[in-house]
C-alpha positions as CSV (number, residue, x, y, z in Angstrom):
1,M,-68.0,-66.9,-4.3
2,Q,-64.7,-65.0,-4.1
3,T,-65.0,-61.2,-4.0
4,S,-62.4,-58.4,-4.0
5,F,-64.1,-55.2,-2.9
6,A,-61.7,-52.5,-1.8
7,P,-61.7,-52.4,2.0
8,D,-62.6,-48.6,2.1
9,R,-65.7,-49.2,-0.1
10,L,-67.0,-51.8,2.4
11,R,-67.7,-49.0,4.9
12,D,-70.8,-48.4,2.8
13,P,-73.4,-50.6,4.5
14,D,-75.2,-51.6,1.3
15,L,-71.9,-52.7,-0.3
16,A,-70.9,-54.5,2.8
17,E,-74.2,-56.4,2.8
18,S,-74.0,-57.2,-0.9
19,N,-70.4,-58.5,-0.4
20,R,-71.6,-60.8,2.3
21,I,-74.4,-62.1,0.1
22,L,-72.1,-62.7,-2.8
23,R,-69.7,-64.6,-0.7
24,T,-72.6,-66.9,0.4
25,C,-73.2,-68.1,-3.2
26,V,-71.5,-71.4,-4.1
27,H,-72.5,-71.4,-7.8
28,C,-74.5,-74.6,-7.3
29,G,-77.2,-73.6,-9.9
30,F,-80.1,-75.1,-8.0
31,C,-81.9,-71.7,-8.4
32,T,-82.0,-72.1,-12.2
33,A,-84.6,-74.9,-12.0
34,T,-87.1,-72.7,-10.1
35,C,-86.5,-69.3,-11.8
36,P,-89.4,-68.4,-14.0
37,T,-87.4,-66.4,-16.5
38,F,-84.8,-69.1,-16.9
39,V,-87.5,-71.7,-17.3
40,L,-89.1,-69.6,-20.1
41,L,-86.0,-68.2,-21.8
42,G,-83.2,-70.7,-21.0
43,D,-80.6,-67.9,-20.8
44,E,-78.1,-68.3,-17.9
45,L,-78.1,-64.5,-17.5
46,D,-81.8,-64.6,-16.9
47,S,-81.3,-66.9,-13.9
48,P,-80.4,-65.8,-10.4
49,R,-76.9,-67.2,-10.7
50,G,-76.3,-65.3,-14.0
51,R,-77.7,-62.1,-12.5
52,I,-75.5,-62.6,-9.5
53,Y,-72.4,-62.7,-11.8
54,L,-73.5,-59.5,-13.5
55,I,-74.2,-57.7,-10.3
56,K,-70.9,-58.8,-8.7
57,D,-69.0,-57.4,-11.7
58,M,-70.9,-54.1,-11.6
59,L,-70.6,-53.5,-7.9
60,E,-67.2,-54.9,-7.3
61,N,-65.6,-52.7,-10.0
62,D,-67.8,-49.7,-9.2
63,R,-69.0,-49.6,-12.7
64,P,-72.1,-47.8,-14.1
65,A,-74.7,-50.2,-15.1
66,T,-74.6,-51.3,-18.8
67,A,-77.5,-52.0,-21.1
68,E,-76.8,-55.8,-20.8
69,V,-77.0,-55.7,-17.0
70,V,-80.1,-53.6,-17.0
71,K,-81.9,-55.9,-19.5
72,H,-81.3,-59.0,-17.4
73,V,-81.9,-57.4,-14.0
74,D,-85.1,-55.8,-15.3
75,R,-86.3,-59.2,-16.4
76,C,-86.1,-60.5,-12.8
77,L,-89.5,-60.7,-11.2
78,S,-88.2,-60.6,-7.6
79,C,-90.4,-63.7,-7.1
80,L,-87.8,-65.0,-4.7
81,S,-88.3,-68.6,-5.6
82,C,-84.5,-68.8,-5.8
83,M,-84.3,-68.0,-2.1
84,T,-86.6,-70.9,-1.3
85,T,-84.5,-73.2,-3.4
86,C,-81.0,-72.0,-2.4
87,P,-79.3,-74.5,0.0
88,S,-76.7,-71.8,1.0
89,G,-79.2,-69.2,2.1
90,V,-78.2,-66.5,-0.4
91,H,-80.4,-63.4,0.3
92,Y,-81.0,-62.6,-3.3
93,M,-83.7,-60.1,-2.5
94,H,-81.4,-57.6,-0.8
95,L,-78.8,-58.1,-3.5
96,V,-81.1,-57.4,-6.5
97,D,-82.7,-54.5,-4.7
98,H,-79.2,-52.9,-4.2
99,A,-78.5,-53.6,-7.9
100,R,-81.7,-51.8,-9.0
101,R,-80.8,-48.8,-6.9
102,H,-77.3,-48.7,-8.5
103,I,-78.9,-49.0,-11.9
104,E,-81.2,-46.0,-11.3
105,E,-78.3,-44.0,-10.1
106,T,-75.8,-44.8,-12.8
107,Y,-77.8,-45.7,-16.0
108,E,-79.7,-43.4,-18.2
109,R,-82.7,-45.2,-19.6
110,P,-84.4,-44.2,-22.8
111,K,-86.8,-41.3,-22.5
112,A,-89.9,-43.4,-23.0
113,E,-88.8,-45.8,-20.3
114,R,-87.9,-43.1,-17.8
115,A,-91.3,-41.4,-18.5
116,L,-93.2,-44.7,-17.9
117,R,-91.4,-45.4,-14.6
118,K,-92.0,-41.9,-13.4
119,L,-95.6,-42.2,-14.3
120,L,-96.1,-45.5,-12.4
121,S,-94.3,-44.0,-9.4
122,F,-96.5,-40.9,-9.5
123,L,-99.8,-42.8,-9.9
124,L,-99.8,-46.2,-8.3
125,P,-98.8,-45.4,-4.7
126,Y,-101.4,-42.7,-4.4
127,P,-105.1,-44.0,-4.4
128,W,-106.7,-40.7,-5.5
129,R,-104.3,-40.2,-8.4
130,F,-104.6,-43.8,-9.5
131,R,-108.4,-43.7,-9.3
132,L,-108.5,-40.6,-11.5
133,A,-106.2,-42.2,-14.1
134,L,-108.4,-45.4,-14.2
135,L,-111.6,-43.4,-14.7
136,G,-110.6,-42.7,-18.2
137,S,-109.5,-46.3,-19.0
138,P,-113.0,-47.4,-20.4
139,L,-112.7,-44.7,-23.1
140,A,-109.1,-45.6,-23.9
141,R,-109.5,-49.4,-24.0
142,P,-111.2,-49.6,-27.4
143,L,-108.2,-47.7,-28.9
144,A,-105.8,-50.5,-27.9
145,R,-106.3,-52.3,-31.2
146,L,-105.3,-49.1,-33.1
147,I,-101.9,-48.9,-31.4
148,P,-99.2,-49.9,-34.0
149,G,-97.4,-53.0,-33.0
150,G,-93.7,-53.9,-32.9
151,S,-92.3,-51.4,-30.3
152,Q,-91.8,-52.1,-26.7
153,A,-93.7,-48.9,-25.8
154,A,-96.7,-50.1,-27.8
155,E,-96.7,-53.4,-26.0
156,R,-96.6,-51.8,-22.6
157,L,-99.4,-49.4,-23.4
158,R,-101.6,-52.3,-24.6
159,A,-100.7,-54.2,-21.3
160,M,-101.8,-51.2,-19.2
161,L,-105.1,-50.9,-21.0
162,K,-105.8,-54.6,-20.8
163,L,-105.1,-54.6,-17.0
164,A,-107.3,-51.6,-16.3
165,P,-110.7,-52.5,-14.9
166,T,-113.8,-52.1,-16.9
167,A,-115.3,-50.2,-13.9
168,V,-113.7,-48.6,-10.9
169,P,-115.3,-49.4,-7.6
170,S,-116.4,-46.5,-5.4
171,P,-114.1,-45.5,-2.5
172,S,-114.9,-47.5,0.6
173,P,-115.7,-45.6,3.8
174,V,-114.0,-48.3,5.9
175,E,-110.6,-47.1,4.7
176,K,-110.9,-43.7,6.2
177,P,-108.7,-43.1,9.2
178,G,-110.4,-44.2,12.5
179,V,-111.0,-47.2,14.7
180,H,-113.4,-50.0,13.9
181,R,-114.5,-51.3,17.2
182,A,-114.6,-55.0,18.1
183,E,-117.9,-56.8,18.3
184,G,-118.4,-58.2,21.8
185,A,-115.6,-58.5,24.2
186,R,-112.4,-57.0,22.9
187,R,-109.6,-59.5,22.5
188,G,-107.0,-57.3,20.9
189,R,-106.1,-54.2,18.9
190,V,-104.5,-54.2,15.5
191,A,-103.6,-51.7,12.7
192,L,-104.5,-52.4,9.1
193,L,-102.4,-51.4,6.1
194,T,-105.1,-50.4,3.7
195,G,-102.6,-50.1,0.8
196,C,-102.7,-48.1,-2.3
197,A,-103.6,-49.8,-5.6
198,Q,-105.8,-52.3,-3.6
199,Q,-108.0,-49.5,-2.3
200,V,-108.8,-48.6,-5.9
201,L,-109.0,-52.0,-7.5
202,A,-110.7,-54.1,-4.8
203,P,-111.9,-52.2,-1.7
204,S,-113.9,-55.3,-0.9
205,I,-110.7,-56.9,0.4
206,N,-110.2,-54.4,3.2
207,E,-114.0,-54.4,3.9
208,A,-113.9,-58.2,4.4
209,T,-110.8,-58.0,6.5
210,I,-112.3,-55.4,8.9
211,R,-115.6,-57.2,9.1
212,L,-113.9,-60.5,10.0
213,L,-111.4,-59.1,12.5
214,T,-113.9,-57.0,14.4
215,R,-116.3,-60.0,14.5
216,M,-113.4,-61.9,16.1
217,G,-113.1,-59.3,18.8
218,L,-110.4,-57.1,17.5
219,D,-110.3,-53.3,17.3
220,V,-109.0,-52.4,13.9
221,V,-107.1,-49.1,13.5
222,V,-106.7,-47.3,10.2
223,T,-104.1,-44.6,10.9
224,K,-104.3,-41.2,9.3
225,E,-100.6,-41.0,8.3
226,Q,-100.2,-44.4,6.6
227,G,-100.0,-44.9,2.9
228,C,-98.2,-47.0,0.3
229,C,-95.7,-49.4,1.8
230,G,-93.1,-48.3,-0.7
231,A,-92.7,-51.6,-2.4
232,L,-93.5,-50.4,-5.9
233,D,-90.8,-47.6,-5.8
234,H,-88.4,-49.9,-3.9
235,H,-88.4,-52.6,-6.6
236,M,-88.0,-50.0,-9.3
237,G,-84.8,-48.7,-7.6
238,H,-86.4,-45.4,-6.6
239,H,-84.8,-45.4,-3.2
240,D,-85.7,-42.0,-1.8
241,P,-89.5,-42.1,-2.7
242,A,-89.7,-45.6,-1.2
243,M,-88.0,-44.7,2.0
244,R,-90.2,-41.6,2.4
245,L,-93.3,-43.7,2.1
246,A,-92.0,-46.3,4.4
247,R,-90.9,-43.8,7.0
248,A,-94.5,-42.3,7.1
249,N,-95.9,-45.8,7.9
250,I,-93.2,-46.5,10.5
251,E,-93.9,-43.3,12.4
252,A,-97.7,-43.7,12.2
253,W,-97.6,-47.3,13.5
254,H,-95.0,-46.7,16.1
255,A,-97.1,-43.9,17.6
256,E,-100.0,-46.4,17.9
257,M,-97.7,-49.0,19.4
258,A,-96.4,-46.5,21.9
259,G,-99.9,-45.3,22.7
260,E,-102.7,-47.8,23.2
261,G,-100.6,-50.6,21.8
262,L,-100.9,-53.0,18.8
263,D,-101.0,-56.7,18.9
264,A,-100.2,-56.8,15.2
265,I,-99.9,-54.7,12.0
266,V,-102.2,-56.6,9.6
267,I,-101.3,-56.7,6.0
268,N,-103.6,-58.4,3.5
269,A,-101.5,-57.8,0.4
270,S,-98.6,-60.1,0.6
271,G,-96.4,-58.0,-1.7
272,C,-96.7,-55.2,0.9
273,G,-96.1,-57.6,3.7
274,T,-92.8,-58.8,2.4
275,T,-91.6,-55.2,2.3
276,V,-93.0,-54.1,5.7
277,K,-91.4,-57.1,7.3
278,D,-88.1,-55.8,5.8
279,Y,-88.4,-52.3,7.1
280,G,-85.9,-53.1,9.9
281,F,-83.2,-54.0,7.2
282,M,-84.1,-51.0,5.0
283,F,-83.6,-48.5,7.8
284,R,-80.7,-50.2,9.6
285,A,-78.3,-47.3,8.7
286,E,-80.8,-44.4,8.8
287,G,-80.2,-43.4,12.4
288,E,-80.6,-45.2,15.7
289,A,-84.1,-43.9,16.5
290,I,-85.8,-44.6,13.2
291,A,-83.9,-47.9,12.9
292,A,-85.3,-49.1,16.2
293,Q,-88.8,-48.0,15.3
294,A,-88.5,-49.8,11.9
295,E,-87.4,-53.0,13.5
296,A,-90.3,-52.9,16.0
297,V,-92.7,-52.4,13.1
298,S,-91.2,-55.2,11.1
299,K,-91.6,-57.6,14.1
300,R,-95.2,-56.6,14.6
301,A,-96.2,-57.0,10.9
302,M,-98.3,-60.1,10.1
303,D,-100.1,-61.4,7.1
304,V,-103.8,-61.5,7.7
305,S,-103.7,-65.4,7.6
306,E,-101.2,-65.3,10.5
307,V,-103.5,-63.1,12.5
308,L,-106.6,-65.2,11.8
309,L,-104.8,-68.3,13.1
310,K,-103.4,-66.5,16.1
311,F,-106.9,-65.4,17.2
312,G,-108.7,-68.6,16.4
313,Y,-110.7,-68.2,13.2
314,A,-113.9,-70.2,13.2
315,P,-116.6,-70.4,10.4
316,S,-120.2,-70.1,11.3
317,R,-121.9,-71.1,8.0
318,E,-122.5,-74.5,6.5
319,V,-119.9,-76.1,4.2
320,P,-120.3,-74.4,0.8
321,G,-119.5,-77.4,-1.3
322,L,-117.0,-75.5,-3.4
323,T,-113.5,-76.5,-4.5
324,V,-110.9,-73.7,-4.3
325,A,-107.6,-73.7,-6.3
326,Y,-105.2,-71.9,-4.0
327,H,-102.7,-69.7,-5.8
328,A,-99.7,-69.1,-3.6
329,A,-98.4,-65.6,-4.2
330,C,-94.7,-65.5,-4.5
331,S,-94.3,-62.8,-1.9
332,L,-96.2,-65.0,0.6
333,Q,-94.7,-68.4,-0.1
334,H,-91.1,-67.3,-0.9
335,G,-90.9,-63.8,0.6
336,Q,-92.6,-64.5,3.9
337,K,-92.3,-68.3,4.0
338,I,-96.0,-68.6,4.7
339,T,-97.3,-71.7,2.9
340,A,-99.7,-73.7,5.1
341,A,-101.7,-71.0,6.9
342,P,-104.0,-69.9,4.0
343,K,-104.7,-73.4,2.9
344,D,-105.4,-74.5,6.5
345,L,-107.8,-71.7,7.0
346,L,-109.7,-72.4,3.7
347,K,-110.1,-76.0,4.8
348,R,-111.2,-75.0,8.2
349,A,-113.9,-72.9,6.5
350,G,-115.2,-75.9,4.7
351,F,-113.6,-75.6,1.2
352,A,-112.0,-78.4,-0.6
353,V,-108.5,-77.0,-1.5
354,K,-106.4,-77.9,-4.5
355,E,-103.0,-76.7,-5.6
356,P,-102.0,-76.3,-9.2
357,A,-98.9,-77.8,-10.8
358,E,-95.9,-75.6,-10.7
359,A,-97.3,-73.8,-7.7
360,H,-93.8,-72.3,-7.0
361,L,-93.7,-70.4,-10.3
362,C,-94.7,-66.8,-10.5
363,C,-98.0,-65.7,-12.3
364,G,-96.2,-62.8,-13.9
365,S,-97.7,-60.0,-11.9
366,A,-94.8,-59.0,-9.6
367,G,-95.7,-55.4,-8.8
368,T,-95.2,-53.4,-12.0
369,Y,-93.6,-56.3,-13.9
370,N,-96.7,-57.0,-15.9
371,L,-96.6,-53.4,-17.2
372,L,-92.8,-53.2,-17.7
373,Q,-92.3,-56.7,-19.1
374,P,-95.6,-57.6,-20.7
375,E,-94.4,-60.3,-23.0
376,I,-92.8,-62.4,-20.3
377,S,-95.6,-61.6,-17.9
378,G,-98.2,-62.7,-20.4
379,K,-96.5,-66.1,-21.0
380,L,-96.3,-66.7,-17.2
381,R,-99.9,-65.8,-16.8
382,A,-101.0,-68.2,-19.6
383,R,-99.0,-71.0,-18.0
384,K,-100.4,-70.3,-14.6
385,L,-104.0,-70.2,-15.9
386,E,-103.6,-73.5,-17.7
387,N,-102.4,-75.1,-14.4
388,L,-105.2,-73.6,-12.5
389,D,-107.7,-74.8,-15.1
390,R,-106.4,-78.4,-14.7
391,T,-107.4,-78.4,-11.0
392,R,-111.1,-78.3,-12.1
393,A,-111.8,-76.0,-9.2
394,D,-114.8,-73.7,-8.9
395,L,-112.7,-70.6,-8.1
396,V,-109.2,-69.4,-7.3
397,A,-108.1,-67.8,-4.0
398,S,-104.9,-65.8,-3.5
399,G,-103.5,-63.4,-0.9
400,N,-102.2,-60.7,-3.1
401,I,-104.0,-58.0,-5.1
402,G,-101.4,-58.1,-7.9
403,C,-102.0,-61.8,-8.5
404,I,-105.7,-61.4,-8.3
405,T,-105.6,-58.6,-10.9
406,Q,-103.2,-60.6,-13.1
407,L,-105.2,-63.8,-13.1
408,G,-108.7,-62.4,-13.2
409,G,-111.0,-61.5,-16.0
410,D,-111.6,-64.4,-18.4
411,R,-111.7,-67.8,-16.6
412,L,-112.4,-68.8,-13.0
413,P,-113.4,-66.1,-10.5
414,V,-110.3,-65.0,-8.5
415,V,-110.9,-63.7,-5.0
416,H,-108.8,-62.9,-1.9
417,T,-108.6,-65.6,0.6
418,V,-109.9,-63.3,3.3
419,E,-113.1,-62.7,1.3
420,L,-113.9,-66.4,1.4
421,L,-113.1,-66.7,5.1
422,D,-115.3,-63.7,5.9
423,W,-118.2,-65.2,3.9
424,M,-118.0,-68.4,5.8
425,A,-117.9,-66.5,9.1
426,G,-121.0,-64.5,8.5
427,G,-120.0,-62.0,5.8
428,P,-121.5,-61.5,2.3
429,E,-120.8,-63.8,-0.6
430,P,-118.0,-62.4,-2.7
431,A,-119.4,-60.7,-5.8
432,Q,-117.2,-62.7,-8.2
433,V,-118.4,-66.0,-6.7
434,A,-122.0,-64.9,-6.7
435,A,-121.8,-63.8,-10.4
436,A,-120.1,-67.1,-11.4
437,R,-122.8,-69.1,-9.5
438,R,-125.6,-67.2,-11.3
439,A,-123.9,-67.8,-14.7
440,R,-123.7,-71.5,-14.0
441,Q,-127.4,-71.6,-13.0
442,A,-128.4,-69.7,-16.1
443,A,-126.5,-72.1,-18.3
C-alpha cells in the first residue's frame, strides 16, 4: 500500500510503525473471509482491509477521527484472526491499537458512551472495586426486563446485567502476595499473573494453576506490586492508564528476575498473555531502562500451557471418559500463535478432544466488547454455542476468562483448561463438571 506521510511526522515512533504496517498491506482481501464482523455484517468497512483504509486516511492526513471511523473501528473485536490469515504479515494489532489511541485523543464520544468507558476503566482492572460492583448485581438483574428497549445504552445495560454472575465467589487466599513453595524437589521458580477480573469471577483458575505448578516442583511467586496487565484500557485507547498498569507489572517482575530469578512469568488468561508478550513493543520509546526491562519481561512471559509442556505435565488419575470441546481463545490461537499445546495436554490427561466448526471465529467476548457491542457479540456467541453443541462433547475447555464468561451459563459446562489438567493430576474435580455430572445422574 502506498503512503504519503510527511517526513517530519514519521519521527513519531507510533506513526512510523503504522506507516510501516500500512505499506505491508497488498489489498489482497484474504482477511475478509476470516473476520467475524465482515462474516456477520458483509460491510467492507467492517473488515480489516476496510478499517485499514479508514485508519490510513485518518493518520496520513492527521485528521481527527470521524463518527464513521469510530463506528467501524469500535466494531473490531481485535480477535487478530486477520493476522493469522494475512499472507503479507500485516501487524494489524499494532495498527488498530494506534488508531484507538488516536480516536480517544481526537474524538468526543457522546456523554453516555464516555461515562460507560470510564466506568469500565475504573472498575474492571481493580478486583476490589469490581467485586463491590458485582455484589449488587443480583438485586439489579430482575430489573433488566423493565429497561426500555431501543437505545444503545439500554442494550448495553442489559448486557452488563446478563453477564454479571448470580453469586460472587469469595476472595481466594492464594492470590495474596507471597511464595507458594514447590512440593518435593524444586525444579524452578515462576511468577503468576493473578489478573483482575479473573480473581473476582473465577478464583478457582488461579487456585488450580498454583496447585498444579507446585505439585510439579515449581515455586510460584505472587508479587505484591502486580495488578491488571493493562489490556482492557489499552484496547479502549486509554493509553496512559494502560501504560501505568503495565509499568507496575514490569517493575515488579523485573525485580524478581534480578533477585532470585524467574524461569517464566505464567499467565493463565490468554488475553492478558497477548498484551504482556507485547510489553517490549509498547515500551520501546519510553526510555532505555524501562524498554529493556519490558523486553525482558515479554520474553519471559508464557501461557500456562507452554509452562506445563516445558516442565513435563503428567496426569496421575485414571482416564475420566469425558469428551472435551476445545474452544481456542482468539488471543491464544491468533495473538500468541499457540494452537496445539492445550489440546495436546488435554489428550495427555486422558480426555477425548473435539474442535468445533469455525474454530477460528471469535466467540464475541473480546475484553469489553460484549459490553460495548452487545448485539454483534450476542450473534457471535450464539453461533459459537451452536458449533460447540454440534460436537456432542460433555464440556467445553478454554484458556481465557473472557471466553469462559461469554460462553457459560446455559448449556455445556465451560471450564479453564488448567482446571481439568489439575483435576487429572490430583486436584479436585472442577465445580462446574461435578454439577453437570450430578444433574445427568439425577435425570
